C-alpha positions as CSV (number, residue, x, y, z in Angstrom):
1,M,-10.6,-25.7,5.0
2,D,-12.1,-24.1,8.1
3,Y,-10.6,-20.6,8.1
4,Q,-12.4,-19.7,11.3
5,K,-10.5,-22.5,13.2
6,I,-7.2,-21.5,11.6
7,L,-7.8,-17.9,12.7
8,E,-8.8,-18.8,16.2
9,E,-5.7,-21.1,16.5
10,I,-3.4,-18.3,15.2
11,K,-4.9,-15.8,17.7
12,N,-4.5,-18.3,20.6
13,R,-0.8,-18.7,19.8
14,L,0.2,-15.2,18.8
15,D,-0.2,-12.0,20.8
16,I,-1.0,-8.9,18.7
17,V,1.4,-6.8,20.8
18,D,4.3,-9.2,20.0
19,V,3.6,-9.3,16.3
20,I,3.1,-5.5,15.9
21,S,6.3,-4.9,18.0
22,E,8.2,-6.7,15.2
23,Y,7.3,-3.8,12.9
24,I,7.0,-0.7,15.1
25,D,8.0,0.5,18.6
26,L,5.2,0.2,21.1
27,K,5.1,1.9,24.5
28,K,2.8,0.8,27.3
29,T,0.3,3.4,28.5
30,G,-2.1,2.1,31.1
31,Q,-3.7,-1.1,29.9
32,N,-2.9,-0.5,26.3
33,Y,0.1,0.2,24.1
34,R,0.7,3.3,22.0
35,S,2.9,4.4,19.0
36,L,3.2,6.7,16.0
37,C,1.0,5.3,13.3
38,P,2.8,3.3,10.6
39,F,0.0,4.1,8.1
40,H,0.2,7.9,8.0
41,S,2.6,10.7,9.0
42,E,2.0,12.2,12.5
43,K,3.9,13.8,15.3
44,T,1.7,12.8,18.2
45,P,1.0,9.1,18.7
46,S,-2.6,8.1,17.9
47,F,-2.0,4.4,17.2
48,F,-3.2,2.1,20.0
49,V,-3.0,-1.6,20.6
50,S,-5.2,-3.5,23.2
51,P,-3.6,-6.7,24.5
52,S,-6.8,-7.7,26.3
53,K,-9.0,-7.3,23.2
54,Q,-6.3,-8.2,20.7
55,I,-7.1,-5.3,18.4
56,F,-5.4,-2.1,17.2
57,H,-6.8,1.3,16.1
58,C,-5.4,4.6,14.9
59,F,-7.5,7.5,15.9
60,G,-5.7,9.7,13.3
61,C,-6.3,7.8,10.0
62,G,-9.0,5.4,11.2
63,K,-7.2,2.2,10.3
64,G,-7.9,-0.6,12.8
65,G,-8.8,-4.3,13.2
66,D,-7.1,-7.5,14.4
67,I,-3.7,-9.1,13.9
68,V,-4.6,-10.1,10.3
69,S,-5.8,-6.6,9.4
70,F,-2.5,-5.1,10.6
71,L,-0.4,-7.5,8.5
72,M,-2.5,-7.0,5.4
73,E,-2.3,-3.2,5.7
74,Y,1.4,-3.0,6.7
75,E,2.7,-5.5,4.1
76,K,0.0,-4.7,1.5
77,I,-0.8,-8.3,1.0
78,S,-4.0,-10.4,0.6
79,F,-5.9,-12.2,3.4
80,N,-4.5,-15.6,2.3
81,E,-0.9,-14.3,2.3
82,A,-1.4,-12.7,5.8
83,I,-2.8,-16.0,7.1
84,S,0.1,-17.9,5.6
85,I,2.7,-15.6,7.3
86,L,0.9,-15.7,10.7
87,A,0.4,-19.5,10.5
88,K,4.1,-19.9,9.9
89,K,4.9,-17.6,12.9
90,A,2.5,-19.6,15.1
91,G,3.9,-23.0,13.9
92,I,0.6,-24.0,12.3
93,D,0.5,-26.1,9.1
94,F,-1.6,-24.1,6.6
95,E,-2.2,-24.8,2.9
96,P,-4.3,-22.1,1.2
97,V,-7.1,-23.4,-0.9
98,K,-5.9,-23.7,-4.5
99,K,-8.1,-23.6,-7.5
100,G,-6.7,-25.3,-10.6
101,I,-3.2,-25.9,-11.8
102,S,-2.3,-22.2,-12.3
103,N,-2.1,-21.6,-8.5
104,I,-0.2,-24.8,-7.9
105,S,2.2,-23.7,-10.7
106,K,2.7,-20.3,-9.1
107,E,3.8,-21.8,-5.8
108,I,6.3,-24.0,-7.7
109,L,7.5,-21.0,-9.6
110,Y,8.2,-19.1,-6.4
111,E,10.3,-22.2,-5.3
112,I,12.2,-22.2,-8.6
113,Y,13.1,-18.6,-8.3
114,E,14.2,-19.0,-4.7
115,K,16.4,-22.0,-5.7
116,A,17.8,-20.1,-8.7
117,T,18.6,-17.1,-6.5
118,Y,20.9,-19.2,-4.2
119,Y,22.3,-21.1,-7.2
120,Y,23.4,-17.7,-8.7
121,I,24.8,-16.6,-5.4
122,E,27.0,-19.8,-5.2
123,Q,28.2,-19.2,-8.8
124,L,29.3,-15.7,-7.9
125,K,31.5,-17.1,-5.1
126,N,33.3,-19.1,-7.8
127,S,33.8,-16.3,-10.3
128,E,36.7,-13.9,-9.6
129,R,35.9,-11.9,-12.7
130,A,32.3,-11.3,-11.6
131,K,33.4,-10.4,-8.1
132,K,36.0,-8.0,-9.5
133,Y,33.3,-6.3,-11.6
134,L,31.1,-5.7,-8.6
135,E,34.0,-4.5,-6.5
136,N,34.9,-2.0,-9.3
137,R,31.3,-0.8,-9.2
138,G,31.7,0.0,-5.5
139,I,29.3,-2.7,-4.2
140,D,30.3,-4.1,-0.8
141,E,29.8,-7.5,0.7
142,K,26.8,-6.3,2.8
143,S,25.0,-5.1,-0.3
144,L,25.7,-8.4,-2.0
145,E,24.0,-10.1,0.9
146,I,21.1,-7.7,1.2
147,F,20.2,-7.7,-2.5
148,K,21.2,-11.4,-2.9
149,I,23.3,-10.6,-6.0
150,G,24.6,-13.5,-8.0
151,Y,26.2,-14.5,-11.2
152,A,24.9,-16.6,-14.2
153,P,27.9,-18.6,-15.6
154,V,28.9,-18.7,-19.3
155,D,27.6,-22.3,-19.7
156,R,24.3,-22.0,-21.6
157,D,22.6,-24.9,-19.7
158,A,24.1,-24.5,-16.2
159,L,20.9,-23.4,-14.5
160,Y,18.7,-25.9,-16.5
161,N,20.9,-28.8,-15.3
162,F,20.8,-27.5,-11.7
163,L,17.0,-27.3,-11.7
164,K,16.7,-30.8,-13.2
165,T,18.8,-32.1,-10.4
166,E,16.2,-30.5,-8.0
167,S,13.5,-32.6,-9.7
168,Y,11.6,-29.8,-11.4
169,A,9.6,-30.8,-14.5
170,D,10.6,-29.4,-17.9
171,N,7.2,-27.7,-18.4
172,L,7.5,-25.8,-15.1
173,I,11.2,-24.9,-15.8
174,K,10.0,-23.5,-19.1
175,L,7.1,-21.6,-17.4
176,S,9.6,-19.9,-15.2
177,G,11.1,-18.1,-18.2
178,L,14.6,-18.8,-16.9
179,V,15.2,-21.6,-19.5
180,S,14.0,-22.0,-23.1
181,N,14.7,-25.1,-25.1
182,S,17.2,-26.3,-22.4
183,Q,19.1,-23.0,-22.8
184,D,19.5,-20.6,-19.9
185,F,18.0,-17.1,-20.3
186,F,20.9,-15.5,-18.4
187,N,24.6,-16.2,-19.4
188,D,27.7,-14.5,-18.2
189,R,25.8,-11.8,-16.4
190,I,25.5,-10.3,-12.9
191,V,22.1,-11.5,-11.7
192,I,20.0,-9.3,-9.4
193,P,16.8,-10.7,-7.8
194,I,13.5,-8.7,-8.1
195,H,11.2,-9.1,-5.1
196,D,7.5,-8.6,-4.7
197,L,6.0,-6.7,-1.8
198,T,6.1,-9.8,0.5
199,G,9.8,-10.4,-0.2
200,R,9.5,-13.3,-2.6
201,V,11.8,-13.4,-5.6
202,V,9.6,-13.1,-8.7
203,G,12.1,-12.1,-11.4
204,F,15.7,-11.2,-12.2
205,G,17.7,-8.4,-13.8
206,G,20.9,-9.3,-15.6
207,R,23.8,-7.0,-16.2
208,L,26.6,-7.8,-18.7
209,I,30.1,-7.9,-17.3
210,D,31.8,-7.5,-20.7
211,S,30.7,-4.2,-22.3
212,V,32.5,-4.9,-25.6
213,T,29.5,-6.5,-27.2
214,D,26.4,-5.7,-29.2
215,L,24.2,-7.3,-26.5
216,P,22.0,-5.1,-24.3
217,K,23.7,-4.1,-21.0
218,Y,20.6,-5.0,-19.0
219,I,17.9,-7.5,-19.5
220,N,15.0,-8.6,-17.3
221,S,13.6,-12.1,-17.0
222,P,10.4,-12.4,-19.1
223,D,6.9,-12.0,-17.8
224,T,5.5,-15.1,-16.1
225,P,2.4,-15.9,-14.0
226,I,4.2,-14.4,-11.0
227,F,6.0,-11.5,-12.6
228,K,4.9,-8.5,-14.8
229,K,7.8,-6.2,-15.5
230,G,5.5,-3.2,-16.0
231,E,4.0,-3.6,-12.6
232,N,7.1,-3.8,-10.5
233,L,9.7,-1.5,-9.1
234,F,13.2,-2.7,-8.2
235,G,14.0,-2.1,-4.6
236,L,10.5,-1.5,-3.3
237,W,10.6,-4.5,-1.0
238,H,13.8,-3.2,0.6
239,A,12.7,0.4,0.6
240,K,9.1,0.4,1.7
241,Q,9.7,1.0,5.4
242,N,12.2,3.8,4.8
243,I,9.7,5.3,2.3
244,R,7.1,5.4,5.1
245,E,9.6,6.9,7.6
246,K,11.0,9.6,5.2
247,G,7.6,10.4,3.7
248,Y,8.8,10.2,0.1
249,V,10.4,7.9,-2.5
250,T,13.5,8.5,-4.6
251,I,13.2,7.2,-8.2
252,V,16.4,6.5,-10.1
253,E,17.0,4.8,-13.5
254,G,19.0,1.6,-12.8
255,Y,19.7,-1.4,-10.6
256,M,23.2,-0.2,-9.7
257,D,21.9,3.2,-8.8
258,V,19.4,1.6,-6.3
259,I,21.9,-0.7,-4.8
260,L,24.6,2.1,-4.3
261,C,21.9,4.5,-2.9
262,H,20.9,1.9,-0.3
263,Q,24.5,1.2,0.5
264,Y,25.2,4.9,1.2
265,G,22.0,5.4,3.3
266,F,19.5,6.5,0.8
267,K,17.3,3.5,1.6
268,N,14.0,5.0,0.2
269,T,15.3,4.5,-3.4
270,V,13.6,2.4,-6.2
271,A,13.8,2.1,-10.0
272,P,11.4,1.1,-12.8
273,L,12.2,-2.1,-14.5
274,G,13.0,-0.8,-18.0
275,T,9.7,1.1,-18.1
276,A,10.1,4.9,-18.5
277,L,7.6,7.0,-16.6
278,T,6.4,8.7,-19.8
279,Q,3.2,9.5,-21.5
280,E,3.7,6.6,-23.9
281,Q,4.0,4.2,-21.0
282,L,1.1,5.8,-19.1
283,E,-1.0,2.6,-18.7
284,K,2.0,0.6,-17.4
285,T,3.2,3.4,-15.1
286,K,-0.3,3.7,-13.6
287,R,0.2,0.2,-12.2
288,I,3.7,1.0,-11.0
289,L,2.6,4.3,-9.4
290,N,-0.4,2.7,-7.8
291,N,2.0,0.4,-5.9
292,L,3.9,3.5,-4.7
293,L,0.8,5.2,-3.5
294,K,0.4,2.5,-0.9
295,F,3.4,4.1,0.8
296,T,3.7,7.8,-0.2
297,N,2.4,10.5,-2.6
298,K,5.8,12.3,-2.8
299,I,8.4,11.5,-5.4
300,L,12.0,12.7,-5.8
301,L,13.2,12.0,-9.4
302,I,16.9,11.8,-10.2
303,F,18.0,12.1,-13.8
304,D,21.1,12.6,-15.9
305,G,21.3,16.4,-16.6
306,D,21.9,16.0,-20.3
307,E,19.3,16.9,-22.9
308,A,17.8,13.3,-22.9
309,G,17.6,13.3,-19.1
310,V,15.8,16.7,-19.0
311,L,13.4,15.5,-21.6
312,A,12.8,12.3,-19.7
313,A,12.1,14.2,-16.5
314,Q,9.6,16.5,-18.3
315,R,7.8,13.5,-19.8
316,S,7.6,11.7,-16.5
317,L,5.6,14.6,-15.0
318,L,2.5,13.6,-16.9
319,S,2.4,10.1,-15.4
320,I,3.3,11.5,-11.9
321,F,0.7,14.2,-11.9
322,H,-1.9,11.8,-13.4
323,G,-1.1,9.5,-10.5
324,G,-1.7,12.2,-7.9
325,F,2.0,12.7,-6.8
326,I,3.9,15.7,-5.6
327,A,7.3,15.8,-7.3
328,K,10.7,17.3,-7.2
329,I,13.5,16.7,-9.7
330,V,17.3,16.4,-9.3
331,L,19.3,16.9,-12.5
332,L,22.9,15.5,-12.2
333,P,25.8,16.6,-14.4
334,E,26.0,15.1,-17.9
335,K,27.1,11.4,-18.0
336,E,26.7,11.1,-14.3
337,D,24.2,8.9,-12.4
338,P,23.6,8.4,-8.6
339,A,26.0,5.4,-8.6
340,S,28.9,7.4,-10.2
341,I,28.3,10.4,-7.9
342,L,28.3,8.2,-4.8
343,Q,31.5,6.4,-5.9
344,K,33.3,9.7,-6.6
345,Y,32.0,12.0,-3.9
346,G,30.2,9.7,-1.4
347,E,27.0,10.4,0.6
348,K,27.6,14.2,0.9
349,G,28.1,14.5,-2.8
350,L,24.6,13.1,-3.6
351,K,23.0,15.1,-0.8
352,N,24.4,18.3,-2.2
353,Y,22.6,17.6,-5.5
354,I,19.4,16.6,-3.8
355,S,19.5,19.9,-1.8
356,K,19.2,21.7,-5.2
357,A,16.2,19.7,-6.3
358,L,13.9,21.6,-8.8
359,S,10.2,22.0,-8.6
360,P,8.2,21.1,-11.7
361,V,7.9,24.8,-12.5
362,D,11.7,25.2,-12.2
363,L,12.3,22.3,-14.5
364,F,10.1,23.8,-17.3
365,I,11.5,27.3,-16.9
366,K,15.1,25.9,-17.0
367,T,14.4,24.6,-20.5
368,S,12.5,27.7,-21.8
369,T,13.7,30.6,-23.8
370,E,12.1,34.0,-24.5
371,K,10.9,32.7,-27.9
372,N,9.2,29.5,-26.6
373,L,8.2,30.6,-23.1
374,N,4.5,30.8,-24.0
375,E,4.6,27.4,-25.6
376,R,6.3,25.9,-22.6
377,I,3.8,27.5,-20.2
378,H,0.9,26.0,-22.2
379,S,2.7,22.6,-22.1
380,F,3.1,22.8,-18.3
381,L,-0.5,23.9,-17.7
382,N,-1.7,21.0,-19.8
383,I,0.3,18.5,-17.7
384,L,-0.8,20.3,-14.5
385,S,-4.5,20.0,-15.5
386,Y,-4.3,16.2,-14.8
387,H,-3.4,16.6,-11.2
388,R,-6.3,16.0,-8.8
389,D,-4.8,17.8,-5.8
390,L,-6.3,21.3,-6.1
391,I,-4.1,22.7,-3.3
392,Y,-0.9,21.4,-5.0
393,R,-2.2,22.7,-8.3
394,D,-2.8,26.1,-6.7
395,E,0.8,26.2,-5.2
396,L,2.3,25.5,-8.6
397,I,0.1,28.2,-10.3
398,K,1.4,30.7,-7.8
399,E,5.0,29.7,-8.3
400,L,4.6,29.8,-12.1
401,S,3.1,33.3,-11.8
402,E,5.9,34.6,-9.6
403,K,8.7,33.2,-11.8
404,T,7.2,34.2,-15.2
405,E,5.5,37.5,-14.0
406,I,2.3,36.4,-15.6
407,A,-0.8,37.2,-13.6
408,E,-2.2,34.3,-11.5
409,S,-5.7,35.0,-12.8
410,T,-4.5,34.6,-16.4
411,L,-2.9,31.3,-15.7
412,R,-6.0,30.1,-13.8
413,D,-8.2,31.1,-16.7
414,E,-6.0,29.3,-19.2
415,L,-5.9,26.1,-17.0
416,K,-9.8,26.2,-16.8
417,Q,-9.9,26.5,-20.6
418,I,-7.6,23.5,-21.0
419,I,-9.7,21.4,-18.7
420,Y,-12.9,22.5,-20.5
421,R,-11.5,21.8,-24.0
422,R,-10.5,18.4,-23.0
423,K,-14.0,17.9,-21.5
424,T,-12.5,16.2,-18.5
425,K,-15.1,14.4,-16.4
426,T,-15.0,15.3,-12.8
427,E,-13.8,12.4,-10.7
428,R,-16.1,11.8,-7.7
429,I,-14.7,10.1,-4.7
430,D,-17.4,8.4,-2.7
431,F,-16.3,8.9,0.9
432,K,-18.2,6.6,3.1
433,N,-20.3,8.3,5.7
434,Y,-19.3,7.2,9.1
435,S,-21.3,9.8,11.0
436,T,-23.1,7.6,13.5
437,P,-26.1,8.4,15.6
438,S,-24.6,8.3,19.1
439,E,-27.2,5.9,20.5
440,E,-26.4,3.3,17.8
441,E,-22.7,3.5,18.4
442,L,-23.1,3.4,22.2
443,L,-25.4,0.4,22.0
444,L,-22.8,-1.5,19.9
445,R,-20.1,-0.6,22.4
446,I,-22.1,-1.9,25.3
447,V,-22.9,-5.2,23.5
448,I,-19.2,-5.7,22.6
449,S,-18.1,-4.9,26.2
450,H,-20.9,-7.0,27.8
451,P,-21.6,-10.0,25.6
452,E,-24.0,-11.3,28.3
453,K,-26.4,-8.6,27.3
454,I,-26.6,-9.7,23.6
455,S,-29.7,-11.8,24.0
456,Y,-31.5,-9.1,26.0
457,V,-30.7,-6.4,23.4
458,L,-31.7,-8.5,20.4
459,Q,-35.1,-9.3,22.0
460,K,-35.8,-5.6,22.9
461,F,-35.2,-3.9,19.5
462,N,-35.5,-4.5,15.8
463,I,-32.1,-4.4,14.0
464,E,-33.8,-3.0,10.9
465,D,-34.5,0.2,12.9
466,L,-30.8,1.0,12.8
467,E,-29.9,3.9,10.4
468,N,-26.2,3.3,10.1
469,H,-25.6,0.5,7.6
470,L,-22.2,-0.4,9.0
471,I,-23.6,-0.9,12.5
472,K,-26.6,-2.7,11.2
473,G,-24.3,-5.2,9.4
474,I,-22.3,-5.8,12.5
475,F,-25.4,-6.4,14.6
476,L,-26.7,-8.9,12.0
477,K,-23.4,-10.8,12.4
478,I,-23.6,-10.7,16.2
479,G,-27.1,-12.2,15.9
480,Q,-25.7,-15.0,13.7
481,L,-23.1,-16.0,16.3
482,Q,-24.5,-18.6,18.7
483,E,-25.2,-17.4,22.2
484,G,-22.6,-18.7,24.6
485,Q,-19.9,-18.9,21.9
486,F,-19.6,-15.1,21.3
487,S,-16.2,-13.6,21.6
488,I,-14.5,-10.5,20.1
489,N,-12.2,-12.8,18.1
490,R,-15.1,-14.8,16.7
491,L,-16.8,-11.6,15.7
492,L,-13.7,-10.0,14.2
493,N,-13.1,-13.2,12.2
494,S,-16.5,-12.8,10.5
495,L,-16.2,-9.0,9.7
496,K,-15.0,-7.1,6.7
497,E,-11.9,-4.9,7.1
498,E,-14.0,-1.6,7.4
499,E,-16.2,-3.3,10.0
500,K,-13.1,-4.4,12.0
501,A,-11.7,-0.8,11.9
502,F,-15.0,0.5,13.3
503,I,-15.1,-2.1,16.0
504,S,-11.5,-1.4,17.0
505,K,-12.3,2.3,17.4
506,L,-15.3,1.5,19.6
507,I,-13.3,-0.8,21.8
508,L,-10.4,1.6,22.3
509,S,-12.6,4.6,22.9
510,S,-13.4,5.7,26.5
511,E,-14.7,3.1,28.9
512,I,-18.4,2.7,29.7
513,D,-19.5,3.4,33.3
514,E,-20.2,0.0,34.7
515,N,-22.9,1.4,37.0
516,L,-24.9,2.8,34.1
517,V,-24.8,-0.1,31.7
518,I,-28.5,-1.1,32.0
519,Q,-29.6,2.5,32.0
520,N,-27.6,3.4,28.9
521,L,-28.7,0.2,27.2
522,N,-32.4,1.0,27.7
523,D,-31.9,4.6,26.7
524,C,-30.3,3.6,23.5
525,I,-32.9,1.0,22.6
526,K,-35.7,3.5,23.4
527,K,-34.2,6.3,21.3
528,I,-33.6,4.0,18.3
529,A,-37.2,2.7,18.5
530,L,-38.7,6.2,18.8
531,K,-36.6,7.5,15.9
532,S,-37.8,4.7,13.7
533,I,-41.4,5.3,14.7
534,D,-41.2,9.1,14.2
535,K,-39.7,8.5,10.8
536,K,-42.7,6.3,9.9
537,I,-45.2,8.7,11.3
538,K,-43.7,11.5,9.1
539,E,-44.0,9.4,6.0
540,T,-47.5,8.1,6.9
541,S,-48.7,11.7,7.5
542,K,-47.9,12.5,3.9
543,S,-49.8,9.6,2.6
544,G,-53.0,10.4,4.6
545,D,-53.4,6.8,5.9
546,E,-55.2,7.7,9.2
547,K,-55.5,4.1,10.4
548,A,-51.8,3.4,10.0
549,L,-51.0,6.8,11.6
550,H,-53.2,5.9,14.6
551,N,-51.4,2.5,15.0
552,L,-48.0,4.2,14.9
553,I,-48.9,6.8,17.6
554,K,-50.2,3.9,19.7
555,M,-46.9,2.0,19.2
556,K,-45.0,5.1,20.2
557,R,-46.9,5.4,23.5
558,E,-46.3,1.8,24.3
559,V,-42.6,2.2,23.8
560,L,-42.5,5.2,26.1
561,R,-44.6,3.4,28.7
562,S,-42.5,0.2,28.6
563,F,-39.3,2.1,29.2
564,N,-40.7,4.4,31.9
565,E,-42.1,1.6,34.1
């Protein structure tokens, strides 16, 4: 499959302004469009879209690129998934390259789960008992529609028979996990779909209607090639935009809590799928929390205020701190959960409890006594030592000092000792150096703005003389594009995401003075050549090779003479 042709066809049919406008509000400013960036929090708009160049760039966080880059970043999806979505919008037939039966099976599994979703919805319409249960739980018609809630009937082979009438093979029905030995996995349960980050149904949660039984109240569909329980959060698909807007995520414990929270306006709420955010589940919760980090680093935890809830909240902090999150905790009265609070007291009732959210320090002090205070402080410092955010760590140390009247210096020394004893290896983050020699950046900007100069530029300088690896890589790709067929779209289609972001920044930066293009071009080429020669002269001087040094000095004079003529 020729992805270049597909990309070009998509970009010919879709306008980047129209597509991005489906996700955020854009306002026209001159030739471009402007908005608050959807990828980071800001008060002054620094996100720009160029309709003429079909690119976007945020001068606040540095994100940028083309229509594909935007969709990948906004929806947190792969290149193939972004192309599939855009091709569908553009009315283009697109079949991703599939390698082996597993990928083909995955596509069919998505179909099976979609069909099962609507099958369960239809069954709910026919069950007064199931509808009555949901009504008693306070779930309205709009929530039923938004979350696509359904009902699995009592018959143990009902779904199996339905899928067979849809012509699915037994091996694929079995692979879905929804049927085993011709017996349905869910029976006489409310069925709640679980979506991935692109909105596809990948699993189900099932809630018993009749509580007078030894069966578990909630069960999740088994792991499959498209679903891993420990890597998903219920409600994240519905909540992700609200999480971005509010700047934090609310984590509750159950399906009904999430649904009722969304119904009452708390639309940034999610829940783990039977995986507690505890030390014992650290490896699983790492994957869950990594999904959340795509949208925010702030968490509001809501737990039952009984002893078990308080203990669960404390245990959750290790995973949360380890994941790099800033946390607050809400403890509800015993035997209450967000769903019950909302049913009894409405939106204001839950807001009242949220307004009393505890800091991690408050949570530990709340459960401390005079006898075990030192032990609790050591426990808290041990958990805090896993947090990578030094500023947040400093804030909590200050708060702990104020509320326990223990000197800050003592707490800091103890924290250092804990880290030392554990022999924690310092994590180094390699920030890519984007500091760019101005002449290299300007030369690239001129070439992009004036493609007719590409041949001249490539003849006049050596790409290997460029110091910035990012710019060097882009120039190499420009050189590979055939003269006469160069366009911004063709270039963007060949670039990596970080290269696209860099290009989008250059394009949306201040305009080049048209009257000085040739002068600026020659100045840039001269400076790049002289820098390269000077570097070689310095290295050769150390080696003592007089002949090579003489040749380099001669080369430098020729460069100066050629550009001064």
